[in-house]
N, C-alpha and C positions, 0 to 999 in steps of 0.2 A: 688688607685691615691696617689701622693705623698704628704705629708704635706705642701710643698711649692705652690702646686698647688690647694690645699685644700683652704690654707689662701688666695690666690688672686683669684678673681672672675672677671675676665675682662669683659669690654662691648665692642662692636663691634669696637669703635674708640679710645678706651683707648690705650697706648702705647704696652703693651702686647697682645691687642686684635687684633690691627693693625698687630704685628709680626705674629701671629700665622695665620691669614687670607693670609699673603704672603708666609707663608709655604705652607698652603694647595693649593694656586696656583701653586706651582711649582711642586708637588708631581707627575702629570701626565708625567713630562718630566726626572723622575729620573729611570725609568725602574726597574731592578731588585733589584736595591737599595732601591726603595720605601718601602721595608720591614723593613729599619731601620729608617722611617721617624719620628717615636714617638720620637727617640733621639732628635731631633731637637726642639722639644716641652716641652721639660723637662730638667730643668737648674740641671747642675751636683752636685753644691753645694750652698746654700745661708745661708749667716752669718749675723744675726741682733746684732748689738751689743749697749750697753749703753755708753756714752760717758760723764761720769760727770767732771766736772771741777770746779775750785774755780773762781769764777768771781772779777773783781777788787773791788767791795763793799764788798768782805767778804762772800757774799752769794755762795751756791753751786746750779749749773745749771746742767740740763741732756738733752742732745741731742741724739737723735736716729740714728745709724749708719748702713751702709749695705756694704756687698762685695758680688756679685753673681758671680759665675763660672759658664759659661753656659755649655760651651764644651771644653774639653781640649785634644781631638783626634790629633790634629796636631802639638800641642806644649804648652807649658806655656799659660796661661791666659794674655790677653793684654787688657788693657781699662781703660779710665780716671777715676777719682774721682772728683764727683761735688758737692759744698756747695750751697745748695738753700732751702728756706722755705718749698717747695712744693714736695721736694724729698719723693718717696714711694718706697717701696718696689717693686711694679709691674713696676715703671718705671725703676728702676735698672737692672728687670731682662729682660725687652724689650732691654735695652741700650746694657747688656751684649752680647745678642743674636745677635744684629746687629753687634756687633764686631767680633762674630764668624764668620758670614758671610761677612763682611769686609775684614778682614785677609785672609780668603780664597780666595775671589776675586782677590785681587792682589797677590794670593800665597806666602805671609809670613809665615813663621813656627811658628804660633799661634795658640792659640784658643781664645775664646772671655771672657771677664770679665768685670765689670763694678764696681764702689762704689760710695757712696754719703753718704753725712750727711745732715739731715734735720735741717737746721739752715739759717740764714741771716746773711752772714758775715760782711755785712755792719753796723750791730748791734753791732759788738765786736769791742774792742780794739785791737791793734796789739798783746799785750800780750795774750789776751783771743784767738783770733785767734792761735797762736802758740799752747797754749795749747790744743785746740779742736783737733788740727792736731795730735798733739805728742800723746796725748790719743787714738783717733781715729787710730793711725798708731800701737799703741800698742795692742790695742785690736784685730786687724785684722792681726798680725804680725805672728798668727798660721796658716795662708794658704797663705801668700805672700811669693815672694822672686825672687830672679834672673832667676832661674830656674823653679818656679811653677807659677808665678803670678807679673805681673809687672806693677803697676799703672802709671798713666801719668796726666797730668791736664784736666781740661774739665771747665763746666761753673764755674766761680766764683772760679778758683784755679790757680795757676801759677808758675813759677818757684821759688819763695820763699817759697811756700808749698811745693812742692816736695823736695825742700833741708830739710826743716824740717823731712819730711818722711823719705829722705834718713838716716839724722843724727839718727833718732829715731832707725829705724831697725838696723843701724850699732851697736848702743850702746848695743842694745840688744841680738845682735849674737856676738859681741865682736870683730869686724874688720870692717875696711870700706867697704861696698857693694854697689857701685855706680851703679850698674846694677840692683837694686831693684825697681827703678824710673827711667822713662825718662821725659823730659821736665826740665831738671833740669838747672841750672846756667853753664854758659861755664866754669867756672873754677873749677866745681865740677864733670865734666864730662859732662856736656850737650854737644850738637850738635850745630853746624853752620845750620843755615835755618828752626831749628825746629820751633821757633816762625811763620814763615810765612808760613810753610810747608801746613797746610790743606787749606788755601785761595790760595796757589798756585794750588793745586790739582783740587780746583774747576775751577781755570782759566784753566788751561791745557785741563781739561774734556770737558769744555765749549766750548774752542778754536775748538777743535775737532768737537764736534757735531754741531756747528755753519758752520763749513766748509761742513760737510754732508750734512746740511739742506740748504746750498748755502746763508747762512745768512752772508752779510759782516759786521764784527766788527768795522769797520769804520763809524762812526755815528749812530750805533745801541743803542737803550734806554735800559736802564737796571734799574731795580727796586730792590733793598736790604732790604730785612726785617731782623734785627740784624744786629748792626753795632758794633760789638765786633771786636776780633782777626780775625775770618773767614770771616766776611762781609766786614770788611773795608780794609783787605789786597786782596781778591776778587777784591773789586772795584776798587781799585789803580792798579792792573794789567789790567783790562778789559779799564781803563780809559788811561793808556799809549800804549795800543793797539787801542786807538782811538774811543772807546765806549764813550756813555755819561750816566752817572748815574743821572738818572732825578726824580728817589723817593729814600729815605731813610726812615726805619721807626726802632726805637729803644725803649726802656721802657720809655722814656719821651714822645714819640707822633712820627708824620709823617710831613717829610718837602719835598717840591717837586719844581722842577723848569725843566720845560719842555725844557730849553735850556743848562740843565746839571748844577749839582752842583759842585760846586769849591771845590776839595777834600783838597786842600791846608788848606782852613780854615775849613772846615767840620770835617775833622779827629780829629785836636786839640778841638774843639767845643764838639765833643762828648765823649770826655775823662773828661769832667768837669761834675761838679753835675747839669749843666743845661741840659747835653746831646745834641743830634742833633738838637732838636728844639731851641736851644740857638742861632745857625748859622743864620746869618741875610741874607744868600743868596739865600732863597726861601721861599716858601708861607707854612705855618703850616696848615695841613688840618686833618680832622677827621681820626682816624686810618681806620676805615672800608674803607675809599677811597682808601688807599693805593692800596687795589686790583682790584682796577678799573682804575689805572693808564694806560695811553697808554704806552705800552712797548713793547720792543722784548722778552727781556731776563729776567725772575723772577728769583731771587737768594733768597730762604728762609734760613735764616741762624741763626734762632733764637732757639726757642724750638720745640717740639713735636706737631702734631697735628694741625698745622696753616691753611693748605690749608684744607678745608672743601667742603663739596660737592657744598654749596651756592657760595663758594669763588673761585671754580674751573669753575663754570659756567662764573664769572664775570671777569676773567682775560683775557687781551687781548694779554698775552705774546704768542710767536712761542715756547718757549723753557724754560723750567724749570729746575734750576740746584740747587740740594738739598744740601744746605752748611750744614744745620743740619740734626739731627738724627731723623727718623721717622717724617718729617713736612708734609706729605700729608696721610690724611685718604684713607682706600681703595677706598670708594665709590668716592672719588674726582679722585682719579687713573682712575678709568673707564670713568669720566666724561671727564677728559684731554684726554684720549686715543680716546674717540669718538669725539673729538673736534680737533683730530689732532696735539695738542700740545705734544710736546716730553718732556719727563722727564728722565733728567740723574740722577740715584736713587743714595741716600746718600751712599749706601753701596760700591760704585766706586767713585761719585763724590766727598766725602770729605774724601777718605782713604789717602791723602797726608800726614795728620799728623800720622798716625800710621807706614806709611812707612817710615817717616824719624825718628820716634821713635825707629822703628827697627834699623836703621844705629846707632843711639845713643847707642844702646844695644850692638851691634856688636863691634863698637869702644871701649865702656867700656871696654869688655872683651880682647880686643887686646890692650887696651891702646895706639892707634894708631889713630889718627883722621885726618879726611879728611877736604880739604879747601870748602867753601862754592858752588864754580861753580861745583866741583865734585858731592857733595850733591844733586845740583838741576839737573844735567846731569843725574843722577842715578835716580831720582825722576821722573823726565820726561819719561825718558824710560820705567819705571815699570808701570806707570800710562798709557800710551800711550798703551803698549803691552797688559795690562788687559783691557782697554776699546774695543781694536780690536778686541780681541779674544770674548768678550762678545757681540759686535755689530754683529760678524759674526753666534753667537748662535742665536740671536735675528732674523736676516734674514733668518736663515734655518729653524726655527719652526715658524716664521710668528708671534712672540709674543712681548712683549714689552721689554724694555730694563731692567727694574727691574726685571720682570720674568726671562729674560734670564742671569742676573747677578745672581740671586737665583740658578737657574740650573746649571751653571759653579761652583759656590761656594759651594753649597749643594753636588753635586757629588763628588768634593774634600774630604769634611768633612766625608760622610757616606762610601766612599772609605776607609778611615783612620780608621774609626771605624770598618768596617767589616775585613780589613787586621789586625787590632790590636785583634781584637775578643773580647769576655766578659771573665773579671777576677772576680772570680776566675771560 
């Protein structure tokens, strides 16, 4: 057994344990390619780095950082970097594996990677945050690059952090390398449409799923967990389509209004220190009550493992759109399927972000940039084609959309592995 797998001992509902369970469920649909299935369960490369910086008060602080490249059979690694106090190697392994599946599901020429630092960025000054970012980038610089592994923003990271990463890498290689990261500021080679891309992908896949279910978005009730970039953008797009956002939960608590929350006031309020619950246009309720809100569509857009078996029994939603990575544990997946609740899985539902990251990467190489309308048209077409292909696979084998997504994606990944062969 590899050293990484020996170091990580996943439990059933942990991120890596959830991913392994998802892989096991798809093996019966892989045919002769199943002989390569162990490839999916072993990260290609995992790097753990020490990130020491001098704090503003003169003390020296150390933070632990990670970069995991799960599979590079189809192309360079692609995946975000998150700054969070609960980041672990196991979590980053799972996130990198989901990126492998996600990029293959929408047929992008990438493999899967992910990174993170165990740090609470809210406790750092701007200068300390820059130091952490630059030191981390220098430490993982031995494995990232425009043709090997391209980081992007994730939880608690943004365009400014990507700018620092791009600059640090560029200084170390002796030339500006805009293609080393995506999600950059526009004037540093970023792409129009990138900020809203993940939320837009959730909306596009959700709109199609609702159509197939016969669920009219006009007047549909939507509950959103996590109201950052993904959740808020998806909420705004659904509201524009006539839906009502009846419940929102963020790190500050849960706010509910059965007549619909006014997003024009809620979104700015959620960006303040008081968070969503500081908005006066709804009732603040207990966080666990969020899962029992009367709704038609549930959008988990926070962190992993949020929909447990108990919560899956409670939800009244007909449709779950996974804006977050790995929000539903396997036992909850089974319960939702038994209850007839349709789940559009993360590896297709939130793939809008990596799709527009791909557009940014391509634009950086050509130094030719598209307008936002063209980007949105291309994004919608890729997402719809991918979802329709997955839906056909689900209908053919009478399986869930998650297993169908894995069947389509893993076939592509393992076919690439088989055709490339083993070296040496």
